[in-house]
PLY file of the C-alpha trace (Angstrom):
ply
format ascii 1.0
element vertex 142
property float x
property float y
property float z
element edge 141
property int vertex1
property int vertex2
end_header
79.76 -11.83 43.29
80.19 -13.58 46.66
79.60 -17.24 46.61
76.04 -18.37 47.71
77.55 -19.68 51.06
78.90 -16.09 52.21
76.98 -13.40 53.51
76.46 -10.41 51.48
76.29 -7.00 53.77
74.72 -4.11 51.93
71.89 -3.88 50.02
73.67 -2.81 47.10
75.38 -5.95 47.56
72.45 -7.82 48.28
70.74 -6.29 45.22
73.79 -7.50 42.78
73.63 -10.89 44.23
69.86 -11.57 43.55
69.77 -9.89 40.42
72.54 -12.26 39.37
70.94 -15.19 40.27
67.85 -13.47 38.35
70.72 -13.79 35.55
71.61 -17.07 36.13
68.27 -18.76 36.66
68.65 -20.22 39.52
65.31 -19.11 40.29
63.52 -21.82 37.34
61.64 -19.88 35.49
58.02 -19.48 37.32
58.63 -20.92 40.65
58.03 -18.76 43.79
60.93 -16.70 45.29
61.04 -17.10 48.73
62.53 -14.04 50.20
63.14 -16.16 54.12
64.81 -18.43 52.24
66.68 -16.09 50.27
67.49 -14.20 53.09
68.96 -17.16 55.43
70.92 -18.05 52.10
72.56 -14.40 51.50
73.34 -14.09 55.66
69.93 -10.94 55.18
67.39 -10.05 56.89
64.39 -10.13 54.58
64.11 -6.53 54.35
67.41 -6.06 51.72
65.60 -9.25 49.90
62.45 -7.92 49.49
63.93 -3.95 48.22
66.44 -5.79 46.43
62.89 -8.22 44.54
60.64 -5.20 44.48
63.72 -3.40 42.80
63.91 -6.38 39.80
60.19 -6.50 39.31
61.12 -2.24 38.20
64.00 -4.82 35.69
61.30 -7.19 34.27
63.73 -9.43 35.73
61.35 -11.33 38.35
57.70 -10.66 38.30
55.05 -9.75 41.17
51.47 -11.63 42.09
49.99 -9.08 44.94
49.17 -11.47 47.54
51.30 -14.25 46.51
54.83 -12.20 45.90
57.67 -13.04 44.35
57.80 -15.25 40.90
60.86 -16.09 38.74
59.88 -14.36 35.27
58.50 -17.52 32.51
60.02 -17.57 29.28
58.25 -19.03 25.89
59.75 -19.77 22.82
58.86 -16.57 21.97
61.17 -14.45 24.75
63.97 -16.70 23.76
63.61 -16.86 20.28
64.44 -12.85 20.50
66.84 -13.38 22.56
68.65 -15.48 20.65
68.60 -13.18 17.84
69.49 -10.12 20.41
72.50 -12.59 20.81
73.20 -12.85 17.86
73.29 -9.78 15.44
74.75 -8.07 18.63
77.68 -10.19 18.89
78.77 -11.22 15.83
78.22 -7.37 14.81
81.03 -6.60 17.34
83.31 -9.74 16.51
85.39 -8.36 13.42
86.60 -5.60 15.74
87.11 -7.49 19.26
89.23 -9.42 16.86
90.49 -6.42 15.25
91.66 -4.57 18.61
92.40 -6.93 21.05
95.33 -7.96 22.34
96.00 -12.34 21.77
95.30 -13.06 25.55
92.18 -10.80 25.67
90.54 -12.34 22.88
91.17 -15.78 24.31
90.22 -14.83 27.95
87.31 -13.32 26.54
86.34 -16.58 24.11
86.97 -19.00 27.21
83.83 -18.29 29.05
81.84 -18.28 25.96
83.34 -22.16 24.84
82.50 -23.20 28.22
78.57 -22.25 28.59
78.71 -23.48 24.82
79.51 -27.01 25.49
77.41 -26.56 29.27
74.34 -25.75 26.29
75.01 -28.46 24.41
74.30 -30.85 27.45
71.39 -29.81 29.01
67.67 -28.24 27.33
67.51 -25.26 30.13
70.70 -24.22 29.90
70.63 -23.93 25.99
68.45 -21.32 27.47
70.48 -19.27 29.96
72.95 -19.65 27.69
72.67 -16.63 25.22
71.63 -14.78 28.44
74.79 -15.76 30.22
77.09 -15.40 27.27
75.92 -11.78 26.40
76.31 -11.24 30.20
79.95 -12.47 30.41
81.22 -10.46 27.34
79.59 -6.95 28.18
82.35 -7.88 31.10
85.17 -8.31 28.62
0 1
1 2
2 3
3 4
4 5
5 6
6 7
7 8
8 9
9 10
10 11
11 12
12 13
13 14
14 15
15 16
16 17
17 18
18 19
19 20
20 21
21 22
22 23
23 24
24 25
25 26
26 27
27 28
28 29
29 30
30 31
31 32
32 33
33 34
34 35
35 36
36 37
37 38
38 39
39 40
40 41
41 42
42 43
43 44
44 45
45 46
46 47
47 48
48 49
49 50
50 51
51 52
52 53
53 54
54 55
55 56
56 57
57 58
58 59
59 60
60 61
61 62
62 63
63 64
64 65
65 66
66 67
67 68
68 69
69 70
70 71
71 72
72 73
73 74
74 75
75 76
76 77
77 78
78 79
79 80
80 81
81 82
82 83
83 84
84 85
85 86
86 87
87 88
88 89
89 90
90 91
91 92
92 93
93 94
94 95
95 96
96 97
97 98
98 99
99 100
100 101
101 102
102 103
103 104
104 105
105 106
106 107
107 108
108 109
109 110
110 111
111 112
112 113
113 114
114 115
115 116
116 117
117 118
118 119
119 120
120 121
121 122
122 123
123 124
124 125
125 126
126 127
127 128
128 129
129 130
130 131
131 132
132 133
133 134
134 135
135 136
136 137
137 138
138 139
139 140
140 141
């Protein structure tokens, strides 16, 4: 993904950038998402930002309230527990295959970001909620 200070050019790039922000919870849960500020941050007009936000509503990564705008999806304890359980189930079930089939360097490369997120999760209460989501996204890219 492009750095926050970089500009993005296409609608596809805007969607990818905003989706990454939503997945990483760079928008605080329940907070209003300001389209104008986001467009300025990405260096684009509001139209591709609005299109990206509407697509993310269909993916249920953000919420839309008629006459109020876009909001970061709220997380409650039930959501977090479901995410953690899904994370544990999925990743623990594939670990034996990963270690069996991957070269040593590949395993270390995949585990390095996971350990960094685990360490961060221990330091920040909100990070504990983010870590399973972000770790799941990272592991799916390995």
